[in-house]
Biotite code that builds the C-alpha atoms (Angstrom):
import biotite.structure as struc

atoms = struc.array([
    struc.Atom([-0.171, -44.012, 56.528], chain_id="A", res_id=1, res_name="MET", atom_name="CA", element="C"),
    struc.Atom([-3.008, -42.081, 58.108], chain_id="A", res_id=2, res_name="SER", atom_name="CA", element="C"),
    struc.Atom([-3.769, -40.558, 54.981], chain_id="A", res_id=3, res_name="LEU", atom_name="CA", element="C"),
    struc.Atom([-4.145, -43.918, 53.370], chain_id="A", res_id=4, res_name="LEU", atom_name="CA", element="C"),
    struc.Atom([-6.692, -44.760, 55.977], chain_id="A", res_id=5, res_name="CYS", atom_name="CA", element="C"),
    struc.Atom([-8.679, -41.702, 55.725], chain_id="A", res_id=6, res_name="VAL", atom_name="CA", element="C"),
    struc.Atom([-8.640, -41.990, 51.719], chain_id="A", res_id=7, res_name="ALA", atom_name="CA", element="C"),
    struc.Atom([-9.679, -45.602, 52.042], chain_id="A", res_id=8, res_name="ALA", atom_name="CA", element="C"),
    struc.Atom([-12.574, -44.460, 54.457], chain_id="A", res_id=9, res_name="LEU", atom_name="CA", element="C"),
    struc.Atom([-13.523, -41.617, 52.251], chain_id="A", res_id=10, res_name="ALA", atom_name="CA", element="C"),
    struc.Atom([-13.596, -43.969, 48.852], chain_id="A", res_id=11, res_name="ALA", atom_name="CA", element="C"),
    struc.Atom([-16.532, -46.224, 50.901], chain_id="A", res_id=12, res_name="GLY", atom_name="CA", element="C"),
    struc.Atom([-18.642, -43.738, 52.372], chain_id="A", res_id=13, res_name="CYS", atom_name="CA", element="C"),
    struc.Atom([-20.686, -40.972, 51.027], chain_id="A", res_id=14, res_name="ALA", atom_name="CA", element="C"),
    struc.Atom([-20.253, -37.248, 51.528], chain_id="A", res_id=15, res_name="THR", atom_name="CA", element="C"),
    struc.Atom([-21.799, -33.922, 50.812], chain_id="A", res_id=16, res_name="GLY", atom_name="CA", element="C"),
    struc.Atom([-25.525, -33.619, 52.268], chain_id="A", res_id=17, res_name="SER", atom_name="CA", element="C"),
    struc.Atom([-25.966, -33.650, 56.093], chain_id="A", res_id=18, res_name="SER", atom_name="CA", element="C"),
    struc.Atom([-29.624, -35.018, 55.850], chain_id="A", res_id=19, res_name="ASN", atom_name="CA", element="C"),
    struc.Atom([-29.569, -38.132, 54.334], chain_id="A", res_id=20, res_name="LEU", atom_name="CA", element="C"),
    struc.Atom([-30.776, -40.220, 57.239], chain_id="A", res_id=21, res_name="ILE", atom_name="CA", element="C"),
    struc.Atom([-33.515, -38.210, 58.738], chain_id="A", res_id=22, res_name="THR", atom_name="CA", element="C"),
    struc.Atom([-36.504, -38.945, 60.966], chain_id="A", res_id=23, res_name="GLU", atom_name="CA", element="C"),
    struc.Atom([-38.865, -38.506, 58.084], chain_id="A", res_id=24, res_name="ALA", atom_name="CA", element="C"),
    struc.Atom([-37.051, -40.694, 55.741], chain_id="A", res_id=25, res_name="ARG", atom_name="CA", element="C"),
    struc.Atom([-36.657, -43.436, 58.735], chain_id="A", res_id=26, res_name="LEU", atom_name="CA", element="C"),
    struc.Atom([-40.364, -43.565, 59.302], chain_id="A", res_id=27, res_name="ARG", atom_name="CA", element="C"),
    struc.Atom([-40.918, -44.959, 55.608], chain_id="A", res_id=28, res_name="SER", atom_name="CA", element="C"),
    struc.Atom([-38.835, -48.007, 56.331], chain_id="A", res_id=29, res_name="ILE", atom_name="CA", element="C"),
    struc.Atom([-41.623, -50.670, 57.507], chain_id="A", res_id=30, res_name="GLN", atom_name="CA", element="C"),
    struc.Atom([-40.401, -53.774, 59.120], chain_id="A", res_id=31, res_name="LEU", atom_name="CA", element="C"),
    struc.Atom([-41.195, -56.990, 57.023], chain_id="A", res_id=32, res_name="ASN", atom_name="CA", element="C"),
    struc.Atom([-42.206, -54.707, 54.235], chain_id="A", res_id=33, res_name="VAL", atom_name="CA", element="C"),
    struc.Atom([-39.365, -52.770, 52.959], chain_id="A", res_id=34, res_name="THR", atom_name="CA", element="C"),
    struc.Atom([-37.127, -54.602, 50.847], chain_id="A", res_id=35, res_name="THR", atom_name="CA", element="C"),
    struc.Atom([-33.322, -54.621, 50.068], chain_id="A", res_id=36, res_name="TYR", atom_name="CA", element="C"),
    struc.Atom([-33.518, -53.133, 46.775], chain_id="A", res_id=37, res_name="ASP", atom_name="CA", element="C"),
    struc.Atom([-35.760, -50.387, 48.021], chain_id="A", res_id=38, res_name="GLU", atom_name="CA", element="C"),
    struc.Atom([-33.235, -49.291, 50.750], chain_id="A", res_id=39, res_name="MET", atom_name="CA", element="C"),
    struc.Atom([-30.546, -49.149, 47.846], chain_id="A", res_id=40, res_name="VAL", atom_name="CA", element="C"),
    struc.Atom([-32.672, -46.963, 45.894], chain_id="A", res_id=41, res_name="ARG", atom_name="CA", element="C"),
    struc.Atom([-33.434, -44.485, 48.946], chain_id="A", res_id=42, res_name="ASP", atom_name="CA", element="C"),
    struc.Atom([-29.816, -44.781, 50.214], chain_id="A", res_id=43, res_name="TYR", atom_name="CA", element="C"),
    struc.Atom([-27.886, -45.679, 47.772], chain_id="A", res_id=44, res_name="GLY", atom_name="CA", element="C"),
    struc.Atom([-25.389, -48.988, 47.869], chain_id="A", res_id=45, res_name="PRO", atom_name="CA", element="C"),
    struc.Atom([-24.531, -49.607, 51.246], chain_id="A", res_id=46, res_name="PRO", atom_name="CA", element="C"),
    struc.Atom([-21.181, -49.041, 52.533], chain_id="A", res_id=47, res_name="SER", atom_name="CA", element="C"),
    struc.Atom([-20.609, -52.649, 54.016], chain_id="A", res_id=48, res_name="ALA", atom_name="CA", element="C"),
    struc.Atom([-22.498, -55.484, 54.176], chain_id="A", res_id=49, res_name="GLN", atom_name="CA", element="C"),
    struc.Atom([-22.049, -59.064, 55.695], chain_id="A", res_id=50, res_name="HIS", atom_name="CA", element="C"),
    struc.Atom([-24.264, -62.331, 56.167], chain_id="A", res_id=51, res_name="PHE", atom_name="CA", element="C"),
    struc.Atom([-24.400, -63.584, 59.995], chain_id="A", res_id=52, res_name="ASP", atom_name="CA", element="C"),
    struc.Atom([-24.195, -67.342, 60.967], chain_id="A", res_id=53, res_name="ARG", atom_name="CA", element="C"),
    struc.Atom([-27.876, -67.598, 60.237], chain_id="A", res_id=54, res_name="GLU", atom_name="CA", element="C"),
    struc.Atom([-27.521, -66.129, 56.889], chain_id="A", res_id=55, res_name="GLY", atom_name="CA", element="C"),
    struc.Atom([-29.191, -62.930, 57.383], chain_id="A", res_id=56, res_name="LEU", atom_name="CA", element="C"),
    struc.Atom([-27.856, -59.949, 55.423], chain_id="A", res_id=57, res_name="LEU", atom_name="CA", element="C"),
    struc.Atom([-26.503, -56.878, 57.463], chain_id="A", res_id=58, res_name="THR", atom_name="CA", element="C"),
    struc.Atom([-26.124, -53.731, 55.550], chain_id="A", res_id=59, res_name="ALA", atom_name="CA", element="C"),
    struc.Atom([-24.865, -50.525, 56.856], chain_id="A", res_id=60, res_name="THR", atom_name="CA", element="C"),
    struc.Atom([-25.167, -46.704, 55.255], chain_id="A", res_id=61, res_name="TRP", atom_name="CA", element="C"),
    struc.Atom([-22.467, -44.450, 56.441], chain_id="A", res_id=62, res_name="PHE", atom_name="CA", element="C"),
    struc.Atom([-22.184, -40.994, 55.448], chain_id="A", res_id=63, res_name="TYR", atom_name="CA", element="C"),
    struc.Atom([-20.342, -38.033, 56.520], chain_id="A", res_id=64, res_name="PHE", atom_name="CA", element="C"),
    struc.Atom([-20.372, -33.980, 55.619], chain_id="A", res_id=65, res_name="TYR", atom_name="CA", element="C"),
    struc.Atom([-17.287, -32.521, 55.312], chain_id="A", res_id=66, res_name="ASP", atom_name="CA", element="C"),
    struc.Atom([-17.100, -28.805, 56.951], chain_id="A", res_id=67, res_name="GLY", atom_name="CA", element="C"),
    struc.Atom([-14.968, -26.410, 57.049], chain_id="A", res_id=68, res_name="ASP", atom_name="CA", element="C"),
    struc.Atom([-11.141, -27.247, 56.381], chain_id="A", res_id=69, res_name="TYR", atom_name="CA", element="C"),
    struc.Atom([-12.424, -31.167, 55.495], chain_id="A", res_id=70, res_name="GLY", atom_name="CA", element="C"),
    struc.Atom([-13.295, -31.700, 58.954], chain_id="A", res_id=71, res_name="ALA", atom_name="CA", element="C"),
    struc.Atom([-16.062, -34.395, 59.393], chain_id="A", res_id=72, res_name="MET", atom_name="CA", element="C"),
    struc.Atom([-18.753, -32.190, 61.005], chain_id="A", res_id=73, res_name="ASP", atom_name="CA", element="C"),
    struc.Atom([-21.521, -34.525, 60.723], chain_id="A", res_id=74, res_name="ASP", atom_name="CA", element="C"),
    struc.Atom([-21.597, -38.393, 60.746], chain_id="A", res_id=75, res_name="GLN", atom_name="CA", element="C"),
    struc.Atom([-24.656, -40.502, 60.025], chain_id="A", res_id=76, res_name="GLN", atom_name="CA", element="C"),
    struc.Atom([-24.846, -44.314, 60.426], chain_id="A", res_id=77, res_name="LYS", atom_name="CA", element="C"),
    struc.Atom([-27.629, -46.623, 59.425], chain_id="A", res_id=78, res_name="LEU", atom_name="CA", element="C"),
    struc.Atom([-27.394, -50.304, 59.914], chain_id="A", res_id=79, res_name="THR", atom_name="CA", element="C"),
    struc.Atom([-30.219, -52.786, 58.719], chain_id="A", res_id=80, res_name="VAL", atom_name="CA", element="C"),
    struc.Atom([-30.747, -56.349, 59.240], chain_id="A", res_id=81, res_name="VAL", atom_name="CA", element="C"),
    struc.Atom([-33.023, -58.190, 56.779], chain_id="A", res_id=82, res_name="PHE", atom_name="CA", element="C"),
    struc.Atom([-34.825, -61.289, 56.806], chain_id="A", res_id=83, res_name="ASN", atom_name="CA", element="C"),
    struc.Atom([-33.832, -64.090, 54.324], chain_id="A", res_id=84, res_name="LYS", atom_name="CA", element="C"),
    struc.Atom([-36.530, -63.051, 51.893], chain_id="A", res_id=85, res_name="ASP", atom_name="CA", element="C"),
    struc.Atom([-34.676, -59.648, 51.933], chain_id="A", res_id=86, res_name="ARG", atom_name="CA", element="C"),
    struc.Atom([-37.299, -57.640, 53.859], chain_id="A", res_id=87, res_name="THR", atom_name="CA", element="C"),
    struc.Atom([-35.876, -55.304, 56.789], chain_id="A", res_id=88, res_name="VAL", atom_name="CA", element="C"),
    struc.Atom([-35.872, -57.230, 59.963], chain_id="A", res_id=89, res_name="ARG", atom_name="CA", element="C"),
    struc.Atom([-34.851, -54.199, 62.152], chain_id="A", res_id=90, res_name="ASP", atom_name="CA", element="C"),
    struc.Atom([-32.671, -51.382, 61.840], chain_id="A", res_id=91, res_name="TYR", atom_name="CA", element="C"),
    struc.Atom([-30.547, -49.308, 64.207], chain_id="A", res_id=92, res_name="VAL", atom_name="CA", element="C"),
    struc.Atom([-30.146, -45.578, 63.451], chain_id="A", res_id=93, res_name="ASN", atom_name="CA", element="C"),
    struc.Atom([-27.069, -43.973, 64.967], chain_id="A", res_id=94, res_name="ALA", atom_name="CA", element="C"),
    struc.Atom([-27.466, -40.712, 63.236], chain_id="A", res_id=95, res_name="SER", atom_name="CA", element="C"),
    struc.Atom([-30.646, -38.965, 64.656], chain_id="A", res_id=96, res_name="VAL", atom_name="CA", element="C"),
    struc.Atom([-30.665, -38.960, 68.348], chain_id="A", res_id=97, res_name="PRO", atom_name="CA", element="C"),
    struc.Atom([-34.257, -38.279, 68.581], chain_id="A", res_id=98, res_name="GLU", atom_name="CA", element="C"),
    struc.Atom([-35.142, -41.631, 67.393], chain_id="A", res_id=99, res_name="SER", atom_name="CA", element="C"),
    struc.Atom([-33.308, -43.369, 70.668], chain_id="A", res_id=100, res_name="GLY", atom_name="CA", element="C"),
    struc.Atom([-31.076, -45.241, 68.485], chain_id="A", res_id=101, res_name="GLY", atom_name="CA", element="C"),
    struc.Atom([-33.331, -48.154, 67.710], chain_id="A", res_id=102, res_name="LYS", atom_name="CA", element="C"),
    struc.Atom([-35.344, -47.480, 64.645], chain_id="A", res_id=103, res_name="GLY", atom_name="CA", element="C"),
    struc.Atom([-36.977, -50.808, 64.217], chain_id="A", res_id=104, res_name="GLY", atom_name="CA", element="C"),
    struc.Atom([-38.088, -50.820, 68.159], chain_id="A", res_id=105, res_name="ARG", atom_name="CA", element="C"),
    struc.Atom([-39.394, -47.513, 68.876], chain_id="A", res_id=106, res_name="LYS", atom_name="CA", element="C"),
])
């Protein structure tokens, strides 16, 4: 059963490079300017997305890097809330400790 869970997780996440979410790339995200389409262009399709009660879209990008023996050495997660016009309202970076976690509220 656990192998099925791991396979499902891997199918919904990107693997490979461990530097997909970096401080430099995060600095290019501009609140109320960067669009959903630009995020998809730069980070690929989100791993998950949903609408909240206010109708705002939240998208999450999740990547992991497989190290030796198939162990997940590095995990990266970026969650973005979009305005109704599909521009970035705010984002939370759970990947790069130097950012302090809140990308949109430095």
